[in-house]
TIKE-520934 format. One line per field, with one value per residue (C-alpha): residue number from 1; residue in three letters; x, y, z. Coordinates in Angstrom, 2 decimals. Layout:
n = NUM, ...
res = ALA, ...
px = X, ...
py = Y, ...
pz = Z, ...
% end
This chain:
n = 1, 2, 3, 4, 5, 6, 7, 8, 9, 10, 11, 12, 13, 14, 15, 16, 17, 18, 19, 20, 21, 22, 23, 24, 25, 26, 27, 28, 29, 30, 31, 32, 33, 34, 35, 36, 37, 38, 39, 40, 41, 42, 43, 44, 45, 46, 47, 48, 49, 50, 51, 52, 53, 54, 55, 56, 57, 58, 59, 60, 61, 62, 63, 64, 65, 66, 67, 68, 69, 70, 71, 72, 73, 74, 75, 76, 77, 78, 79, 80, 81, 82, 83, 84, 85, 86, 87, 88, 89, 90, 91, 92, 93, 94, 95, 96, 97, 98, 99, 100, 101, 102, 103, 104, 105, 106, 107, 108, 109, 110, 111, 112, 113, 114, 115, 116, 117, 118, 119, 120, 121, 122, 123, 124, 125, 126, 127, 128, 129, 130, 131, 132, 133, 134, 135, 136, 137, 138, 139, 140, 141, 142, 143, 144, 145, 146, 147, 148, 149, 150, 151, 152, 153, 154, 155, 156, 157, 158, 159, 160, 161, 162, 163, 164, 165, 166, 167, 168, 169, 170, 171, 172, 173, 174, 175, 176, 177, 178, 179, 180, 181, 182, 183, 184, 185, 186, 187, 188, 189, 190, 191, 192, 193, 194, 195, 196, 197, 198, 199, 200, 201, 202, 203, 204, 205, 206, 207, 208, 209, 210, 211, 212, 213, 214, 215, 216, 217, 218, 219, 220, 221, 222, 223, 224, 225, 226, 227, 228, 229, 230, 231, 232, 233, 234, 235, 236, 237, 238, 239, 240, 241, 242, 243, 244, 245, 246, 247, 248, 249, 250, 251, 252, 253, 254, 255, 256, 257, 258, 259, 260, 261, 262, 263, 264, 265, 266, 267, 268, 269, 270, 271, 272, 273, 274, 275, 276, 277, 278, 279, 280, 281, 282, 283, 284, 285, 286, 287, 288, 289, 290, 291
res = MET, PRO, LYS, LYS, SER, ILE, TYR, LYS, ASN, SER, LYS, CYS, GLU, LYS, GLU, MET, LEU, GLU, LEU, TYR, ASP, THR, LEU, LEU, SER, ARG, LEU, ASP, ILE, GLU, TYR, GLU, GLU, ILE, MET, ILE, ASN, THR, ARG, PHE, GLY, TYR, THR, HIS, ILE, LEU, VAL, VAL, GLY, ASP, LYS, ASP, ALA, PRO, PRO, LEU, VAL, THR, ILE, HIS, GLY, GLY, ASN, GLY, ILE, ASN, PRO, LEU, ASN, LEU, ARG, LEU, PHE, LEU, THR, LEU, THR, LYS, HIS, PHE, ARG, ILE, TYR, ALA, PRO, ASP, VAL, ILE, GLY, PHE, PRO, GLY, ARG, SER, ALA, GLN, VAL, ARG, LEU, SER, PRO, LYS, ASP, ASN, SER, TYR, GLY, GLU, TRP, VAL, ILE, ASP, VAL, LEU, ASP, GLN, LEU, ASN, LEU, LYS, SER, VAL, PRO, PHE, VAL, THR, SER, SER, PHE, SER, SER, GLY, ILE, LEU, LEU, GLN, VAL, ALA, ALA, ILE, ALA, PRO, ALA, ARG, ILE, SER, GLN, ALA, VAL, LEU, HIS, VAL, PRO, SER, GLY, ILE, SER, HIS, GLY, ALA, ILE, LEU, PRO, MET, ILE, THR, LYS, LEU, MET, ILE, PRO, TRP, ILE, LEU, TYR, THR, ILE, PHE, PRO, SER, ARG, ASN, ARG, LEU, LEU, LYS, ALA, PHE, ALA, PRO, MET, MET, THR, GLU, THR, ASN, GLU, ASP, PHE, LEU, GLU, PHE, SER, ASP, ALA, MET, LEU, ARG, THR, TYR, LYS, MET, GLU, MET, LYS, GLY, PRO, ARG, GLU, VAL, SER, LYS, GLU, GLU, LEU, LYS, GLY, PHE, ILE, ALA, PRO, THR, PHE, VAL, ILE, ALA, ALA, LYS, ASP, ASP, ILE, PHE, PHE, PRO, ALA, ASP, SER, VAL, ILE, PRO, ARG, ALA, LYS, THR, ILE, PHE, GLN, ASN, LEU, VAL, LYS, THR, GLU, CYS, ILE, ASP, GLY, GLY, ASN, LEU, SER, SER, LYS, ASN, THR, LEU, GLU, TYR, VAL, ASN, HIS, LYS, ILE, VAL, GLU, PHE, ILE, ASN, GLU, TYR, ASN
px = 79.05, 75.80, 75.26, 75.45, 78.40, 79.83, 83.28, 85.01, 85.38, 85.51, 89.26, 88.66, 85.96, 88.31, 91.03, 88.68, 87.32, 90.86, 91.72, 88.57, 89.86, 93.35, 92.09, 89.78, 92.66, 94.74, 92.16, 93.27, 89.87, 87.47, 84.41, 81.39, 79.77, 76.03, 74.23, 70.64, 68.01, 66.46, 63.92, 66.85, 69.08, 71.33, 73.44, 76.66, 77.21, 80.31, 79.60, 82.28, 82.44, 81.29, 78.04, 76.72, 77.50, 74.72, 74.13, 75.26, 75.08, 77.75, 77.59, 80.55, 80.80, 80.11, 82.39, 84.03, 84.67, 83.52, 86.91, 88.17, 85.06, 85.51, 89.06, 87.72, 85.59, 87.67, 87.59, 83.81, 84.26, 85.34, 81.98, 79.37, 78.24, 78.70, 76.74, 78.43, 76.71, 78.42, 76.37, 74.48, 75.94, 79.34, 82.58, 82.14, 80.11, 76.57, 74.47, 75.73, 72.51, 73.04, 70.24, 69.40, 70.82, 68.15, 65.15, 64.73, 65.88, 68.99, 66.93, 64.48, 67.42, 68.65, 65.17, 65.22, 68.63, 67.33, 64.29, 66.41, 68.69, 65.67, 66.93, 63.92, 65.74, 69.51, 72.31, 73.92, 77.38, 77.76, 80.41, 80.31, 77.90, 76.33, 75.10, 72.85, 71.62, 70.82, 68.93, 66.65, 65.89, 65.29, 62.77, 60.78, 61.25, 62.62, 61.81, 64.39, 67.21, 67.85, 70.89, 72.54, 76.20, 76.88, 80.63, 81.77, 78.16, 76.52, 72.83, 72.99, 75.05, 77.61, 80.75, 81.34, 81.36, 84.22, 86.96, 85.78, 86.24, 89.60, 91.19, 89.77, 88.11, 90.71, 93.63, 91.71, 91.45, 95.12, 96.11, 94.14, 95.90, 99.39, 99.58, 102.39, 102.87, 103.05, 99.86, 98.05, 99.06, 98.00, 94.69, 93.64, 95.52, 92.42, 90.55, 93.28, 94.39, 97.52, 98.84, 96.85, 98.41, 95.40, 93.17, 95.62, 95.87, 92.09, 91.82, 94.27, 92.20, 88.95, 90.05, 91.37, 88.66, 85.39, 82.69, 82.23, 78.92, 79.32, 76.03, 75.86, 72.83, 70.33, 70.09, 67.14, 64.78, 63.56, 60.07, 61.26, 62.83, 59.85, 59.26, 62.91, 63.54, 66.48, 69.52, 71.85, 75.59, 77.11, 80.88, 82.16, 85.68, 87.02, 88.79, 86.36, 86.18, 82.82, 80.99, 82.80, 82.03, 81.28, 78.41, 77.27, 77.02, 74.92, 72.38, 72.33, 71.17, 68.16, 66.94, 67.33, 64.88, 67.27, 70.79, 72.36, 76.00, 78.18, 81.91, 84.15, 87.31, 90.52, 91.47, 89.65, 87.09, 89.48, 90.62, 94.04, 94.61, 94.74, 91.51, 89.79, 90.81, 89.21, 86.09, 85.65, 85.91, 83.27, 80.97, 81.10, 80.39, 77.44, 75.79, 76.21, 74.84, 71.70, 71.09
py = 109.31, 107.29, 104.24, 102.07, 103.33, 102.01, 102.62, 100.56, 103.55, 107.36, 107.38, 105.21, 107.57, 110.55, 108.72, 107.81, 111.34, 112.75, 110.31, 111.39, 114.98, 113.88, 111.88, 114.71, 117.22, 114.93, 115.29, 118.92, 120.13, 122.80, 121.45, 122.49, 120.63, 120.28, 118.66, 117.55, 115.57, 112.31, 109.98, 107.81, 110.57, 113.42, 113.06, 114.86, 115.64, 116.76, 118.95, 119.42, 120.77, 123.94, 125.38, 125.83, 122.27, 119.66, 117.70, 114.14, 111.99, 109.48, 107.18, 105.42, 101.69, 99.60, 100.11, 102.74, 106.42, 109.31, 110.88, 107.57, 107.26, 110.81, 109.88, 107.05, 109.50, 112.65, 113.34, 113.74, 116.88, 118.67, 117.96, 117.82, 119.37, 116.29, 115.55, 112.85, 111.83, 109.99, 106.80, 106.64, 104.03, 103.91, 105.81, 109.55, 112.39, 111.08, 109.55, 106.28, 104.47, 101.16, 100.24, 96.81, 96.02, 93.35, 95.69, 99.09, 101.26, 102.55, 103.38, 105.33, 107.19, 108.17, 109.46, 111.64, 112.98, 113.85, 115.55, 117.70, 118.65, 119.36, 116.94, 115.45, 113.22, 112.97, 110.76, 108.40, 106.89, 104.11, 101.56, 98.17, 98.17, 101.48, 100.02, 97.77, 100.90, 102.53, 99.46, 99.86, 103.39, 101.94, 99.53, 101.98, 105.38, 104.74, 108.21, 109.75, 108.23, 109.80, 107.65, 104.89, 103.93, 100.80, 100.23, 96.83, 96.56, 94.71, 93.90, 92.01, 88.86, 87.91, 85.82, 82.62, 83.00, 80.58, 82.59, 85.72, 83.93, 82.33, 85.15, 88.16, 87.58, 85.23, 87.49, 90.48, 88.70, 87.71, 91.31, 92.65, 90.15, 90.36, 93.67, 94.12, 95.70, 92.30, 91.07, 94.28, 93.84, 90.20, 91.03, 93.47, 92.20, 90.29, 93.59, 95.73, 95.68, 97.61, 98.81, 101.81, 103.50, 105.67, 102.61, 100.64, 103.48, 103.57, 99.77, 99.62, 102.21, 100.46, 97.13, 98.74, 101.31, 100.33, 97.66, 96.39, 95.72, 92.13, 91.80, 92.93, 94.27, 91.74, 90.95, 92.68, 90.89, 91.73, 92.13, 94.77, 96.75, 96.62, 100.35, 101.32, 102.47, 104.88, 104.24, 101.97, 101.32, 98.34, 98.16, 94.90, 93.66, 90.28, 89.47, 91.09, 88.70, 90.15, 90.77, 89.07, 90.24, 86.76, 86.56, 90.21, 91.07, 88.07, 88.63, 92.37, 91.65, 89.78, 92.22, 95.70, 97.01, 99.64, 98.28, 100.33, 99.61, 97.08, 97.10, 94.30, 95.79, 94.15, 93.79, 93.50, 95.47, 98.43, 99.36, 100.64, 104.32, 103.71, 101.73, 104.43, 107.07, 104.94, 104.31, 108.02, 108.84, 106.24, 107.53, 111.09, 109.81, 107.76, 110.50, 113.08, 110.70, 109.82, 113.20
pz = 158.39, 158.08, 160.28, 157.18, 155.19, 151.95, 153.49, 156.15, 158.46, 158.40, 157.71, 154.65, 153.41, 153.76, 151.81, 148.95, 148.63, 148.59, 145.81, 143.95, 144.00, 142.95, 139.98, 138.99, 139.04, 136.79, 134.04, 133.75, 132.59, 133.75, 135.52, 137.52, 140.40, 140.98, 143.93, 143.36, 145.27, 144.09, 145.68, 146.84, 148.19, 147.11, 143.98, 143.07, 139.37, 137.50, 134.46, 131.80, 128.28, 126.54, 127.91, 124.37, 123.27, 123.04, 126.27, 126.92, 130.04, 131.00, 134.02, 135.60, 136.20, 139.28, 142.28, 140.08, 140.36, 138.22, 137.30, 135.88, 133.72, 132.43, 131.47, 129.30, 127.34, 127.65, 123.90, 124.13, 126.25, 123.05, 121.43, 124.20, 127.47, 129.64, 132.81, 134.86, 138.12, 140.94, 141.07, 144.33, 146.69, 144.94, 145.69, 145.26, 146.72, 146.26, 149.05, 150.48, 149.62, 147.86, 145.49, 144.15, 140.69, 140.27, 139.98, 138.30, 141.22, 139.46, 136.39, 138.54, 140.07, 136.57, 135.68, 138.80, 137.76, 134.29, 135.77, 138.06, 135.16, 132.93, 130.29, 128.53, 126.03, 125.81, 124.43, 126.95, 126.98, 129.53, 130.38, 132.09, 135.11, 134.08, 130.81, 132.88, 134.66, 131.33, 130.13, 133.15, 131.91, 128.42, 129.91, 132.05, 130.34, 126.83, 125.51, 127.87, 125.75, 122.34, 121.50, 123.53, 123.50, 125.56, 126.03, 127.41, 128.61, 131.46, 131.27, 127.97, 128.54, 131.17, 131.11, 133.07, 136.86, 137.65, 135.87, 137.67, 141.00, 140.24, 138.22, 140.07, 143.43, 144.91, 143.85, 145.29, 148.65, 148.57, 147.85, 150.81, 153.10, 151.56, 149.64, 147.14, 143.73, 142.02, 143.69, 142.75, 139.11, 139.16, 140.82, 138.11, 135.03, 133.83, 133.58, 131.99, 128.37, 129.34, 132.69, 133.87, 136.91, 137.80, 137.73, 139.89, 142.41, 142.68, 142.82, 145.72, 147.60, 146.70, 148.15, 151.32, 152.05, 150.42, 150.77, 147.24, 145.51, 144.34, 142.45, 138.85, 136.97, 135.71, 132.01, 130.35, 128.01, 124.51, 125.96, 128.43, 125.59, 123.25, 123.68, 123.28, 119.71, 120.13, 117.90, 119.85, 119.53, 121.36, 121.81, 123.33, 124.03, 122.92, 126.19, 128.64, 131.59, 132.64, 129.35, 126.42, 122.90, 121.58, 124.04, 124.20, 120.51, 119.38, 122.18, 121.58, 118.05, 119.41, 122.08, 120.55, 117.95, 116.62, 117.05, 114.27, 115.05, 116.87, 117.37, 118.62, 120.11, 121.26, 124.90, 128.20, 130.18, 130.51, 127.00, 125.95, 125.24, 121.50, 121.54, 123.62, 121.08, 118.37, 120.49, 121.26, 117.55, 116.71, 119.47, 118.13, 114.61, 115.85, 117.89, 115.13, 112.50, 114.45, 116.09
% end
């Protein structure tokens, strides 16, 4: 294990990688694994979907894990050949190199991934933290994005800090000191629209084994996106504690040149199963319409 690890110790790393495999197996889908090199370090990629289907890239959220992100967008595997990288510096099988969310490092990493996969311009579906990553790509290499779907997105407008501290961070600390089922539920209820057992299992492991990235991506400006003209679809949630719809959607309308669709969905940062079915349907419609 590297001298500077994102895990608390080697036993914690082993536990998280075993959980990665468990969550991946629960998807019950065929997949391939690719390992590539980038300027920041090696990157592990899951590839799912028919080999003859059009390509699509999805990136998981901050402090998140790839199999859980694939579960969010599982319906898309019926329509696209999906490339899903483990974000460098987050739980998974990529290099344990933590980049700064305040500059364009993550965007440069994505460009390296696209280069290694020989994907010149491709649709992206991102969620939460990873939307901020995609907006870095939009700022520095806009032509690499053919269509952009930003689901409960960071990088546009953020919610108030105080509720995040009182409703999330303090309960997270209490859970790590006095773990119990009730405290786990309380610690992550503000994020969930309905109880999600896979997410809770991962969240428990994350708090116990992993050194969290506490800084979110910066908000991009209209000036930075002046060269980004790809059709864009923003989906924001009413009760998202991180990126509330009543803040995200109005600002999105001011910074994107080609914001062709917005959707305000019910619930929090982690949508319900029914809402995700609806969201997946709308994503397929959007990408097909603007292909």
